[in-house]
Each structure stands twice: as C-alpha cells, then as structure tokens.
SEZA-218766 format. One line per 10 residues: number of its first residue (from 1); for each residue z, x, y of N, C-alpha, C, O. Coordinates in steps of 0.2 Angstrom, whole numbers. Layout:
NUM> Z,X,Y,Z,X,Y,Z,X,Y,Z,X,Y  ...
//
This chain:
1> 0,2,-5,1,0,2,-1,5,7,-7,5,10  3,8,7,3,16,12,-6,18,14,-7,18,20  -9,18,10,-16,21,9,-19,14,14,-20,14,20  -18,9,9,-21,2,16,-21,2,22,-25,2,26  -12,4,23,-10,2,30,-16,8,32,-22,5,31  -16,15,33,-16,17,34,-23,14,35,-23,12,41  -31,14,31,-35,11,31,-35,7,36,-40,7,39  -31,0,37,-30,-4,41,-31,-1,46,-36,-1,49  -26,4,49,-25,8,56,-31,7,59,-32,4,63  -36,13,55,-41,14,57,-44,13,60,-47,16,65
11> -46,4,56,-48,-1,57,-50,-3,65,-56,-3,68  -44,-4,65,-40,-4,72,-42,0,76,-41,-2,82  -44,7,76,-44,12,82,-48,11,82,-50,13,88  -55,10,77,-62,10,77,-63,7,84,-66,10,88  -60,-2,86,-62,-4,87,-66,-1,94,-67,5,96  -68,-9,99,-73,-4,104,-65,-5,110,-60,-8,109  -66,0,115,-57,0,118,-57,-7,120,-52,-10,118  -63,-13,125,-60,-18,126,-58,-20,122,-52,-20,123  -60,-22,117,-55,-28,111,-46,-25,112,-42,-30,113  -45,-20,113,-37,-19,116,-36,-17,106,-40,-19,102
21> -31,-15,104,-26,-16,100,-25,-22,97,-23,-26,101  -26,-23,90,-24,-27,88,-14,-30,88,-10,-26,89  -12,-36,88,-5,-33,88,-1,-35,78,4,-34,74  -3,-36,79,-2,-34,69,-9,-33,65,-15,-34,67  -7,-31,61,-10,-28,54,-8,-30,46,-4,-28,43  -12,-34,45,-10,-37,37,-13,-33,31,-19,-31,29  -8,-32,29,-8,-27,22,-11,-31,14,-6,-31,10  -14,-33,12,-13,-36,4,-13,-33,-3,-17,-29,-6  -8,-34,-4,-8,-33,-15,-11,-37,-18,-14,-40,-13  -13,-38,-21,-18,-44,-20,-14,-46,-26,-11,-42,-29
31> -14,-56,-25,-12,-58,-32,-6,-55,-30,-6,-50,-34  0,-53,-26,5,-52,-26,9,-55,-16,11,-60,-13  9,-49,-14,9,-50,-7,5,-50,-1,0,-48,0  8,-53,4,4,-48,9,9,-45,15,12,-48,19  9,-39,15,14,-35,21,11,-37,28,5,-37,29  17,-38,33,15,-37,40,18,-33,44,24,-32,44  13,-28,48,16,-25,53,14,-28,60,10,-32,61  19,-24,65,17,-29,73,18,-21,78,22,-16,78  15,-23,81,14,-16,89,14,-22,95,9,-25,98  18,-23,96,19,-28,102,19,-27,108,19,-31,112
41> 19,-16,109,17,-14,116,8,-14,117,5,-13,122  4,-16,110,-1,-16,110,-4,-7,111,-10,-6,114  -1,-2,110,-5,3,110,-7,7,102,-8,13,100  -6,1,97,-8,5,92,-6,11,89,-10,14,86  1,14,91,4,20,90,9,18,88,10,23,83  14,13,88,18,10,83,18,3,80,21,-2,82  14,4,74,13,-4,68,21,-2,65,22,2,60  24,-4,67,34,-7,61,30,-11,57,24,-13,57  35,-14,54,35,-17,46,37,-26,53,40,-25,58  34,-31,50,39,-36,52,39,-42,48,34,-43,44
51> 47,-50,50,50,-46,55,54,-38,56,56,-36,61  52,-36,50,59,-31,49,58,-26,42,53,-27,38  63,-22,41,60,-17,32,63,-25,27,59,-27,23  66,-27,28,70,-32,24,62,-38,24,59,-39,19  61,-40,28,56,-48,27,48,-47,28,44,-51,28  47,-39,29,40,-39,30,33,-40,22,27,-38,22  37,-42,18,33,-45,14,32,-52,14,37,-56,15  25,-54,12,27,-62,11,23,-63,4,17,-63,3  28,-64,0,26,-65,-6,19,-73,-8,20,-78,-4  16,-73,-10,12,-76,-12,15,-82,-12,15,-87,-8
61> 17,-81,-19,20,-88,-22,24,-93,-15,24,-99,-16  27,-89,-10,32,-91,-4,27,-98,-1,29,-103,0  20,-95,-1,14,-98,2,13,-109,2,11,-114,5  17,-106,-5,14,-114,-8,18,-117,-5,19,-121,-9  25,-118,1,31,-120,2,28,-121,13,27,-115,16  28,-126,15,26,-125,21,30,-124,23,28,-119,27  36,-124,25,41,-120,31,40,-110,30,43,-105,33  36,-110,24,36,-104,23,29,-98,26,28,-92,26  24,-106,27,19,-104,29,20,-103,37,15,-100,40  24,-104,41,23,-105,44,21,-98,49,16,-98,53
71> 28,-92,47,24,-84,50,18,-82,48,17,-77,50  16,-84,47,9,-82,44,1,-85,49,-5,-84,51  7,-91,49,2,-96,51,1,-94,58,-5,-92,59  6,-93,63,7,-91,68,4,-86,69,0,-85,73  6,-82,64,-1,-71,65,-6,-75,67,-9,-74,72  -8,-79,61,-16,-81,65,-20,-86,68,-27,-86,68  -14,-91,73,-19,-94,77,-15,-90,84,-19,-90,89  -6,-86,86,-7,-86,90,-2,-81,90,4,-81,90  -9,-75,90,-5,-67,86,-5,-64,92,-2,-58,92  -7,-67,99,-4,-61,105,0,-67,109,1,-63,114
81> 2,-72,110,8,-75,110,15,-71,107,20,-70,110  14,-69,100,18,-72,95,26,-66,98,24,-63,104  31,-63,97,36,-60,99,41,-59,93,41,-65,92  44,-56,89,48,-53,83,54,-58,87,60,-56,85  55,-61,89,59,-67,90,58,-73,90,61,-78,91  53,-72,89,46,-83,91,46,-86,84,44,-92,84  47,-82,77,42,-82,70,47,-79,67,50,-74,66  48,-86,65,54,-87,58,54,-80,54,49,-77,56  57,-78,51,59,-73,46,54,-76,38,49,-74,35  58,-82,37,53,-86,30,57,-83,24,55,-84,18
//
C-alpha cells in the first residue's frame, strides 16, 4: 500500500499547476479497504492519514451501512470544503 500511495502522490505531482494539489489521495487495497490521506494545506507536501492513524481505513464491508458511507461520500462530493472535524470518523 505504501508503493500505491507513493504512486498516487506522483500522479498528484503530475497535474498541471493550475489544477492545484488535490486535498485527498485515496489508495485501494482491492477487495479489502480504501486508505484515505489528506493535505488540507493543498501543498502536496504532507498527505497524512485521514482522519487519523486509527481510522484512515475504510473497510469495504462497512460501505454496506449508509452511516459508514458518509465520509467517502463527502470526500467525493465536497473534498475542498471538508475539514478533519467536519467528516465523521465512521
């Protein structure tokens, strides 16, 4: 997963400058989990586990529950308005 995260950060660095840095990087362990990383400073220098080191995994079986889908839904639909305190830990 670390290699996948590095690859995702490489894709973010390859974006045109006028696009800015994405606030989130998502890495998927197919069939198991999605790992979420965020950089709310939009500098691409410090993507940290989001919302924290204990809860940055979104296990795929959790997505069956509507309340557990709130965090990934917000990441996909309103990433630039999300803050660490606005998204439930799930």
